[in-house]
KEKE-242610 format. One record per residue: x, y, z of N, C-alpha, C, O in turn; residue in three letters. Coordinates in steps of 0.05 Angstrom, whole numbers, plus 32768, in hexadecimal, padded with zeros to 4 digits. Layout:
REM KEKE-242610
XYZXYZXYZXYZala
...
REM end
This chain:
REM KEKE-242610
7E4281357EBA7E4181327ED87E38814C7EE47E4281617EDCmet
7E26814C7EF87E1D81657F047E3381737F147E4681667F1Dpro
7E31818C7F177E47819B7F267E4881917F437E3681857F4Epro
7E5F81967F4F7E64818E7F6B7E52819E7F7E7E4881B37F78ser
7E4D81947F967E4281A27FAC7E5881B47FB87E6E81AB7FBEile
7E5181CD7FBA7E6581E07FC67E5F81E27FE37E4981E87FECval
7E7581DD7FF27E7481DE800F7E8381F680197E9B81F4801Eleu
7E77820D801B7E84822580257E87822280447E7882138051ala
7E998231804F7E9D8230806D7E848235807D7E81822A8093pro
7E72824580727E59824B80817E428238807C7E2C823C8086asp
7E478223806C7E32820F80667E2F81FC807D7E4381F4808Aala
7E1681F480837E1181E180997E2181C780987E2881BB80ACpro
7E2581BD807D7E3281A3807A7E5081A680797E5E81938075ala
7E5B81BE807C7E7881C2807B7E8581B480937E7B81B680A9tyr
7E9C81A4808E7EA8819780A47EB281AA80BA7EC281BB80B5pro
7EA881A780D27EAD81B880E87ECC81B980EE7ED681CE80F6ala
7ED981A480EA7EF581A480F17F0581B780DF7F1981C380E9val
7EFD81BA80C67F0B81CD80B57F0581EA80BD7F1681FC80BCleu
7EEB81EF80C67EE4820980CF7EF3821180E77EFA822880EBarg
7EF981FE80F97F08820481127F258209810C7F338213811Dala
7F2F820380F47F4C820680EF7F51822280E37F68822980DCleu
7F3C823380DF7F3F824C80D37F51825E80E57F51825C80FEala
7F5F827080D87F70828480E67F68829F80DC7F5B82A180C8thr
7F7082B580EA7F6A82CF80E07F7682D580C37F6B82E580B4pro
7F8C82C780BE7F9982CB80A47F8C82B9808D7F8E82BF8076glu
7F8082A380957F78829080817F5D828480887F5A8279809Earg
7F49828880767F2F827D807A7F30825F80737F4182568064ala
7F1E824F807D7F1D823380767F14823180587F068242804Epro
7F1E821C804A7F19821A802E7EFD821280287EF082048037pro
7EF3821D80107ED9821480057EDF81F87FF97EF481F47FEDthr
7ECD81E57FFD7ED081CA7FF37EBC81C47FDD7EA681D07FDDleu
7EC381B27FCB7EB281AA7FB67EAF818C7FB77EC3817D7FB7tyr
7E9681837FB97E9081667FC07E7F81597FAC7E6B81657FA3leu
7E8581417FA57E74812E7F977E7181157FA77E85810B7FB2arg
7E59810B7FA97E5580F47FBB7E4E80FE7FD77E4381147FDBgly
7E5480ED7FEB7E4E80F380067E6480ED80197E6F80D78017ala
7E6C8100802A7E8280FB803C7E7980E680517E6380E9805Cleu
7E8980D280577E8080BD806A7E7D80C880877E8A80DA808Fpro
7E6A80BC80957E6680C380B07E7A80B280C17E7E80B880D9ser
7E87809E80B67E9A808E80C47EB3809E80C97EB980B080B9leu
7EC2809880DE7EDD80A480E27EEF809C80CB7EED808680C0pro
7F0180AE80C37F1280A880AC7F3080A780B37F3980B480C6gly
7F3E809780A37F5C809680A47F67809D80897F5E80918075val
7F7980AF80887F8780B5806F7F9E80A2806A7FAF809F807Cala
7F9F809480537FB48082804C7FC2808D80327FB5808E801Dval
7FDB809480337FE880A1801D800480958019800F8087802Aval
8010809B8001802B80927FFC803380997FE0802680A97FD2gly
8049808D7FD7805580937FBD8043808B7FA6803480777FA8arg
8045809B7F90803780937F788045807B7F6B803880697F61arg
805F807A7F6B806E80647F618073804F7F77808980487F7Dala
805C80467F82805F80367F9A806980197F928062800F7F7Cala
8078800C7FA480807FF07F9F80697FDD7FA180547FE47FADser
806C7FC67F9780587FB27F9980527FAB7FB6803B7FA67FBEala
80677FAA7FC780647FA47FE380547FB97FF180447FB48002glu
80597FD37FEA804A7FE97FF7802D7FE77FF0801C7FEB8001ala
80267FE17FD5800A7FE07FCE7FFD7FC87FDC7FE67FCB7FE5arg
800B7FB17FDE80007F9A7FEB7FFB7FA0800A7FE67F9A8015ala
800D7FAD8016800A7FB580327FF27FC780357FE27FC48048phe
7FEF7FDB80247FDA7FED80247FBF7FDF80237FAC7FE78030thr
7FBD7FCB80127FA37FBD800F7F9D7FAE80297F867FAE8031arg
7FB07FA180357FAB7F93804E7FA37FA780647F907FA28073thr
7FB27FBD80677FAC7FD1807B7F907FDC80787F817FDF808Bleu
7F8A7FE3805F7F6F7FF0805B7F597FDD80607F447FE4806Bval
7F5B7FC380577F477FAF805D7F417FAD807A7F2A7FAA8081arg
7F567FAD808B7F537FAB80A87F477FC480B47F387FC280C7asp
7F4D7FDC80A97F427FF480B27F257FF680AC7F15800080BCleu
7F1E7FEE80947F027FED808C7EF17FD9809F7EDB7FDF80A7val
7EFE7FC380A47EF07FAF80B67EEC7FBB80D27ED97FB480E0ser
7EFE7FCD80DA7EFC7FDA80F47EEA7FF280F47EE67FFF8109ala
7EDD7FF980DD7EC9800D80DC7ED3802880D37EC7803D80DAgly
7EE8802980C47EF2804380BA7EEE8047809D7EED8034808Dphe
7EEB806080957EEB806880797F08806E80727F1780768084ala
7F0F806A80597F2B806E80507F2B8086803D7F1C8088802Aile
7F3D809980447F4180B180347F5D80B080287F7080A78034trp
7F5F80BA800F7F7980BC80017F7680D07FEB7F6280DD7FE9ser
7F8B80D27FDB7F8D80E77FC77F8680E07FAB7F8780F17F9Agly
7F7F80C67FA67F7780BE7F8B7F8E80BB7F777F8880B77F60gly
7FA780BC7F7F7FBE80BB7F6E7FC4809E7F677FB7808C7F71ala
7FD980997F577FE3807F7F517FF080747F6B7FF380837F7Ephe
7FF6805B7F6B8006804F7F817FF680497F9A7FE1803C7F99gly
800080537FB07FF3804D7FCB7FD680587FCC7FC4804B7FD6val
7FD380717FC17FB8807C7FC37FA3806A7FB47F8E80647FBFasp
7FA980617F9C7F9780507F8D7F9280367F9C7F7C802D7F9Eala
7FA8802A7FA77FA580107FB57F9280147FCD7F8380027FD3ala
7F94802B7FDC7F8380307FF37F6680327FEB7F5580257FF7ala
7F6080427FD67F4480447FCD7F3980297FC37F2380217FC9his
7F49801B7FB37F4080027FA87F3B7FED7FBE7F277FDE7FBDglu
7F4C7FEC7FD17F4A7FD97FE77F307FDF7FF87F227FCC8001ala
7F2C7FF97FFC7F148001800C7EFB7FF87FFD7EE87FED8009ala
7EF97FFB7FE37EE37FF37FD37EDF7FD57FD37EC97FCB7FD6leu
7EF57FC67FD07EF47FAA7FD17EEB7F9E7FEB7EE17F887FECglu
7EF07FAC80017EE87FA4801B7ECB7FAD80227EC17FA88038ala
7EBE7FBB800F7EA37FC480147EA37FDE80247E8E7FE48030gly
7EB97FEC80267EB9800480367EB5801E80277EB2801D800Egly
7EB6803480347EB3804F80297ECE805B80267EE080578037leu
7ED2806980107EEB8077800C7EE7809380007ED480987FF1thr
7EF980A580077EF780C17FFC7F1180C87FEE7F2780C47FF8val
7F0D80D37FD67F2480DD7FC67F2580FB7FCA7F12810A7FC4val
7F3B81057FD57F4081217FD87F5481297FC27F6C81237FC4val
7F4B81367FAE7F5B813B7F977F6881567F957F6081687FA4thr
7F7C815A7F857F8981737F827F8181817F697F8F81937F5Fgly
7F6A817B7F5E7F6081887F467F41818C7F497F3581807F5Cala
7F35819C7F387F19819D7F387F0C81847F307F1881757F20gly
7EF4817F7F397EE881647F347EDF81607F177ED881497F10leu
7EDE81757F077EDA81717EEB7EF5816B7EDC7EF481667EC4asp
7F0B816B7EEB7F2681667EDF7F3381507EEE7F4781547EFBcys
7F2881397EEE7F3281227EFD7F4F811C7EF77F58811C7EE0pro
7F5E81177F0D7F7A81117F097F8380FB7F1C7F7D80FC7F34tyr
7F9080E67F117F9680E27EF67F7D80D77EE67F6B80CB7EF1pro
7F7E80DD7ECC7F6780D57EBB7F6280B67EBC7F4C80AD7EBAleu
7F7880A87EBF7F75808B7EBF7F6380817ED77F59806A7ED7glu
7F6080927EEC7F51808A7F037F3480927F037F26808F7F17his
7F2A809C7EEC7F0E80A37EEA7EFC808B7EF17EE9808F7F00val
7F0180737EE67EF1805B7EEF7EF280567F0D7EDE804F7F18pro
7F09805A7F197F0C80577F357EFA806B7F447EEB80647F57leu
7EFC80857F3C7EEC809A7F497ECE80947F467EBF80997F58phe
7EC7808A7F2F7EAA80837F2B7EA2806D7F3F7E8C806E7F4Aasp
7EB4805A7F437EAE80447F567EAB804F7F727E9980477F81arg
7EBC80627F7A7EBB806F7F947E9F807B7F987E9380787FADval
7E96808A7F857E7B80977F887E6580817F887E5280837F98leu
7E67806D7F777E5180597F767E50804A7F907E3B80407F97ala
7E6780477F9F7E6780397FB87E5E804A7FCF7E5F80407FE6ala
7E5780627FCB7E4E80747FE17E6480867FEC7E6080928001gly
7E7B80877FDF7E9180987FE97E8F80B47FDC7E7A80BC7FD3gly
7EA680C17FDC7EA580DD7FD47EBF80E57FC57ED480D97FCAala
7EBC80F97FB47ED281097FA97ED281247FB37EBC81317FB3leu
7EE9812F7FBD7EE981497FCC7F0181587FC17F16814E7FBBleu
7EFD81737FBD7F1281847FB47F10819F7FC17EFA81A77FCAser
7F2681AC7FC27F2681C87FCB7F2381DC7FB57F2381F47FBAarg
7F1F81D27F9D7F2081E27F857F0681E17F757EF881CC7F76leu
7EFF81F77F687EE781F67F567EE981E07F417F0081D87F3Apro
7ED381D77F377ED281BF7F277EE481C07F0E7EEF81AC7F06asp
7EE881D87F027EF781D97EEA7F1681DF7EEE7F2481E47EDAthr
7F1F81DE7F077F3C81E47F0D7F4E81CD7F047F4A81B67F0Dser
7F6281D37EF37F7481BD7EEB7F8781B47F017F8C81C37F15pro
7F92819D7EFF7FA681957F147FBF81A67F127FC881AC7EFCpro
7FCA81AD7F297FE281BC7F2C7FF181B27F457FE581AC7F59arg
800C81B17F44801B81A67F5A801381B27F75800F81A47F89pro
801181CC7F76800B81D97F907FEF81D17F9B7FEA81D17FB3gln
7FDD81CA7F887FC281C17F917FC381A77FA07FB381A27FB3his
7FD681957F987FD9817C7FA67FE4817E7FC17FDD81707FD4phe
7FF581917FC4800081957FE07FEA81A27FF17FE8819B8009leu
7FDA81B57FE77FC581C17FF67FB081AD7FFE7FA581AE8015ala
7FA981997FED7F9481867FF37F9B8174800B7F8A81698018arg
7FB78170800F7FBF815F80257FB7816980417FB3815A8053asn
7FB5818480427FAC818F805C7F90818880627F8981828079his
7F7F8188804D7F63818080517F62816280587F52815A8069val
7F728152804A7F728136804E7F79812F806A7F6C811D8076leu
7F8E813C80757F96813780917F82814180A57F7D813580B9ala
7F758159809F7F64816580B17F49815680B57F3E815680CBala
7F40814980A07F25813C80A07F27811E80A97F13811080A7leu
7F3E811580B27F4280F980B97F4E80F780D57F5B810A80DEthr
7F4980E180E37F5380DE80FD7F7180DA80FE7F7E80E28112leu
7F7C80CD80E97F9980C880E87FA180C580CC7F9180BF80BAala
7FBB80CA80C77FC780C780AD7FDC80B180AE7FEC80B080C0thr
7FDC809F809A7FF0808A80987FFF808D807E7FF3808E8069val
801A808E8080802B80908068803680748065804380698077val
80308067804D8038804B80498054804A803E8065803B8047val
8059805B802A8073805C801D807980788013806780848006glu
8090808380188095809E801080B480A2800D80C2809D8020ala
80BD80AC7FF680D880B57FF380DD80CD800380CB80D9800Egly
80F680D5800480FD80EE801580EE8106800C80E68116801Dphe
80EA810A7FF180DC81217FE880C0811B7FDE80B4812A7FCDlys
80B581057FE7809A80FE7FDE808481127FE68086811E7FFCser
807181157FD5805A81267FDB804A811C7FF3803D812C8001gly
804B81037FF8803D80F7800F80468102802980378103803Cala
805F810C8029806881188042805C81328049805D813B8060arg
804F8140803580408158803B80278151804B801F8161805Cser
801B813A8045800481318055800E812A8071800081308085ala
8025811E807480308119808E80358133809D802F813480B5ala
80408148808F80458162809D802B816E80A5802A817B80BBala
8016816C80957FFD8178809C7FF1816A80B67FE8817880C8ala
7FF2815080B67FE9814080CD7FF8814980E77FEC814C80FDala
8013814B80E48023815380FB801B816F810580188174811Darg
8019818180F28010819D80F97FF6819F81077FF281B08118lys
7FE3818E80FE7FC8818E81097FC6817D81237FB1817D8130leu
7FDB8170812A7FDB815F81437FCC8145813F7FC481388152gly
7FC8813D81257FBB812481217FD0810D81237FE78111811Darg
7FC780F5812B7FD980DE812B7FE580D981107FD680DA80FCpro
7FFF80D4810E800D80CF80F6801B80B580F8802D80B18109leu
801380A380E78020808780E58030808480CC8029808E80B6gly
8046807680CF8059807280B78061805580B78068804A80CCval
8061804880A0806B802D809E8088802C809C80938039808Aval
8097801D80AE80B4801D80AD80BD8010809380B17FFF8087pro
80D5801A808B80E2800E807281008009807A810A8015808Chis
810C7FF7806A81297FF380708138800D806B8130801C8059pro
814C8012807B8159802C807A81678033805F816C804A8059pro
816D801E804F81798023803581658026801F816C80298008trp
814C80268025813680278011813180458009812780548019ser
8138804C7FF1813280677FE88113806D7FE8810A80837FEDglu
810580587FE180E7805B7FDF80DB80617FFB80C6806D7FFDala
80E98058800F80DF805D802A80EF8071803B80EC80738053gly
81008080802E81118093803C810180A9804A810880B18060ala
80EB80B1803E80DA80C4804B80CC80B9806380C880C88077gly
80C680A0806380B98092807A80CE8091809180C6809780A8cys
80E7808A808B80FB808B80A080FE80A680AD810180A880C5ala
80FD80BB809D810080D680A780E880DD80B880EB80EA80CDglu
80D080D680B080B780DB80C080B980CD80DB80B280D880EFglu
80C380B380DB80C580A580F480D980B3810780D580B5811Fleu
80EF80BD80FB810380CB810C80F780E58116810180EF812Bala
80E280F1810880D68109811280BE8104812680B18116812Fmet
80BB80EA812C80A780E48141808E80D68139807D80D2814Agly
808B80CE811F807480C08116807380A4812380888099812Bala
805A809981248057807F8130805C806A811A8055806E8103arg
806980548121806D803E810F8053802F810B80458029811Fala
804B802980F28034801A80EC803C800280DD8048800380C8val
80357FE980E9803A7FD080DC80217FC080D780217FAB80CAthr
800A7FCA80E17FEF7FBE80DC7FDA7FD180E67FE07FE780F1cys
7FC17FCA80E27FAB7FDC80E77FA97FE181057F9F7FF7810Dala
7FB07FCD81167FAF7FD281337FC07FE9813C7FB97FF78150ala
7FD67FEE812F7FE6800581377FD8802081317FDB80338140asp
7FC88021811B7FB9803981157FA2803B81287F9C80528131val
7F958026812F7F7F802781427F88802F815D7F7A803E816Bleu
7F9E802681667FA9802F817F7FB0804C817F7FAC80598193gly
7FB98057816A7FBF807481687FA68085816B7FA8809B8176ala
7F8F807C81627F77808C81637F658083817A7F4F808D817Cval
7F6E8071818B7F5F806B81A37F498057819E7F36805581AEgly
7F4A804781887F36803181837F418017818D7F5980148194his
7F308004818E7F387FE981967F497FDB81817F4C7FE6816Bgly
7F547FC481877F677FB781747F587FAC815C7F417FA4815Dpro
7F667FAC81457F5C7F9F812D7F6C7F8681287F7F7F818137ala
7F647F7581167F737F5D810F7F907F6581097F957F7780F9pro
7FA37F5881157FC07F5E81127FCC7F4F80FC7FDD7F3E8100arg
7FC27F5380E37FCF7F4680CC7FE87F5680C57FE67F6E80BEarg
7FFE7F4B80C880187F5980C480207F5980A7801D7F458099arg
80297F70809D80357F72808380217F6C806E80097F6C8073arg
802B7F67805580197F60803E80147F43803F80247F33804Bala
7FFF7F3A80327FFA7F1E802F800E7F108020800E7EF78020glu
80207F1D801280367F118003804E7F0B801380617EFF8009thr
804E7F13802D80667F0E803D806B7EF0804180587EE18045glu
80837EE6804080887ECA804380807EC1805F80857ECF8072pro
80727EAA806080687E9F807A807D7E8A8083807C7E73807Aarg
808F7E92809480A57E82809D809F7E7580B780947E8380C9leu
80A57E5C80BB80A07E4F80D480B27E5980EA80CA7E5F80E6pro
80A77E5D810280B87E66811980CA7E50812180C27E388122ala
80E37E56812980F67E438132810A7E508143810C7E698145arg
811B7E3F815081307E4C816181257E4F817D81167E3E8187gly
812D7E65818A81257E6A81A581077E7081AA80FA7E7A8197leu
80FD7E6B81C180E07E7281C680DD7E9081C580F17E9F81C4pro
80C47E9981C580BD7EB581C280B17EC181DB80997EC481DDleu
80C27EC781F080B77ED1820980AA7EED8206809B7EF58218pro
80AF7EFB81F080A37F1681ED80877F1481E080797F2881E0phe
807F7EFD81D780657EFB81C980507F0281DE80507EF781F4glu
803D7F1381D880297F1B81EA80307F3481FA801F7F448201gly
80497F38820080527F50820F80517F6881FC80487F7D8205thr
80597F6481E3805A7F7A81D080467F7781BA80457F8781A7phe
80347F6381BD80207F5F81A9802A7F4A819580427F458193gly
80177F3D8186801D7F29817380317F34815E80307F4B8156pro
80427F22815580567F2A8140804F7F1B812680427F078126leu
80597F27811080557F1A80F680667F0180F480777EFC8105gly
80627EF080DF80707ED880DC808E7EDC80DA809D7ECD80E6ala
80967EEF80CA80B27EF380C680C07EFF80E080D67EF880E7leu
80B17F1280ED80BC7F1D810680C07F07811B80D47F078129glu
80AD7EF4811D80AE7EDE812F80C87ECE812A80D77EC7813Clys
80CB7EC8811080E27EB7810880FD7EC5810F810F7EB88119thr
80FE7EDE810881177EEE810D811C7EF0812B81337EEC8133val
81087EF5813A810C7EF7815781147EDC816381227EDA8177leu
810A7EC6815681107EAB8160812D7EA3815E81367E91816Cgly
813C7EB0814B81587EA88147816A7EBB815781837EB78156val
81607ECF816481717EE2817381737EDA819181607ECF819Cleu
81897EE0819C818E7EDD81B8819B7EF481C481997F0A81B9gly
81A87EF081DB81B57F0881E881CF7F1081DB81D97F2681E0asp
81DA7EFE81CB81F47F0481BC81ED7F1081A181DD7F048193thr
81F97F27819A81F37F34818181F77F208168820B7F118167pro
81E67F21815681E77F10813E81E67F22812581D57F338123thr
81FA7F1E811381FB7F3080FC81E37F2B80E881D97F1480E7his
81DB7F4080DA81C57F3F80C781C77F2980B381B37F1B80ADleu
81E07F2580A981E47F10809481DE7EF480A081D27EE38092asp
81E67EF080B981E17ED780C681C47ED280CA81BA7EBC80C7val
81B67EE780D281987EE680D6818B7EDE80BD81797ECC80BDile
81937EEB80A681877EE4808C818B7EC6808581797EB8807Ccys
81A47EBD808981AA7EA18082819A7E8E809381907E79808Aasp
81967E9580AC81897E8480BF816B7E8180BA81607E6B80BAthr
815E7E9880B481407E9780B0813A7E92809381237E8C808Cval
814D7E93808181497E8D806581377EA0805681277E988044gly
81397EBB805E81297ECF8051813B7EE4804581527EE8804Fala
81327EF2803181437F07802581497F1E8038813A7F24804Apro
81617F2A8033816A7F40804581577F56804981527F5D8060leu
814A7F62803481377F77803881207F6F804B81177F80805Bpro
81177F57804880FF7F4F805981087F4C807680FA7F538089ala
81217F418079812A7F3E809581307F5980A281297F5E80B9val
813C7F6A809181427F85809D81287F9380A581287FA180B9ala
81147F90809580F97F9D809C80EF7F9180B680E57FA080C8gly
80F17F7680BA80E87F6A80D280F87F7480EA80ED7F798100ala
81127F7680E681237F8080FC811C7F9D8104811C7FA4811Bleu
81167FAC80EF810E7FC980F580F57FC9810680F37FD8811Aleu
80E17FB980FF80C87FB7810E80CE7FAE812B80C47FBA813Dthr
80DE7F9A812E80E57F8F814980F57FA4815A80F17FA68172leu
81067FB3814B81157FC7815981037FDE816281077FE98178thr
80F07FE6815280DE7FFB815980CD7FF3817080C580048180leu
80C77FDA817480B77FCF818A80C97FCA81A380BF7FC281B8gln
80E37FD081A180F57FCB81B780F87FAE81BE81007FA781D4ala
80F17F9C81AC80F47F7F81B081117F7781A9811C7F6481B3val
811D7F86819681387F80818C81497F99818E813F7FAF818Aval
81627F95819481757FAC8196818A7FAA818181967F95817Dval
818F7FBF817381A47FBF815E81BE7FC4816B81C27FD8817Aglu
81D17FB3816481EC7FB5816E82007FC1815981F77FCC8145gly
82197FBF815D822C7FC9814B822F7FB98131822A7FA18132pro
82357FC6811B823C7FBA810382277FA780F8822D7F9180EEala
820C7FB080F981F87FA180ED81F07F8880FC81E77F7580F0gly
81F47F88811681EC7F71812781D47F77813881CE7F8F813Dser
81C77F62814181AF7F65814F81AD7F51816681B87F3B8164tyr
819F7F58817C819B7F468192817F7F4C819E81737F608198arg
81767F3981AF815C7F3E81BC815F7F5581D081757F5B81DBarg
81497F6381D581497F7881E981487F6C820581447F548208gly
814C7F7E8219814D7F73823481327F758242812F7F6C8259asn
811D7F80823381027F83823F80F37F69824180DD7F68824Barg
REM end
């Protein structure tokens, strides 16, 4: 394979946004490129390497909708959420960029060499801060997240444990003033503990592509909620006066909201009424609570909001 194109800070093709981030103490990084950086606006989609099946499915749905809305997808090329993001972009006929933490002659992980080849064949790019022969090192992956956040309009964290490396991408986006979106997780989920912490620090909740587009000032995208594997439950119970006021809800959110009234109802009762497993119902309640449609009461009970 031919050597990478070297993009020094003084090169005409060097991303201006990185040049503008230079400080007296730190020059902007030299970049090493294979392929072509998309002219389309980009969204970074990141998450755990040991991602759950639900997180990977959600990532695919989110990415397909973002590609349909005209965005390129950037990620880190790792296992889990990263790979799902790149693959979904390719399947949707979109462009995707791998920002790696190793030199481009040292692809990491090796199992993703076929994926990286597909990225290039589809017109996307491989990008690194390191010369081609640099081996992967932990500190390199943290440094690459700054580039990933800087070169995209927004960063979305799909799933992250409390000490997940994906949170370094979130920290970079926050430091740079870029929109940061995080997918809510049940509060007892260790896999999503980092997401809960990011939301507490002010990140935006992301439940579909429209949430991302709203954060970057674009028009709405199709509001396909959750992963395509989510149970499709029929709405029943009370009417939905909030529909349209807060935007369309997913099937499970509609059903959960439909069984709630002004009197607090315990989580166990809600699960029994809608006939869905507790983790799924808790996730729906978290989404409704974040939208101020539902209010959490004492001892695991919930009621409709007053708005």
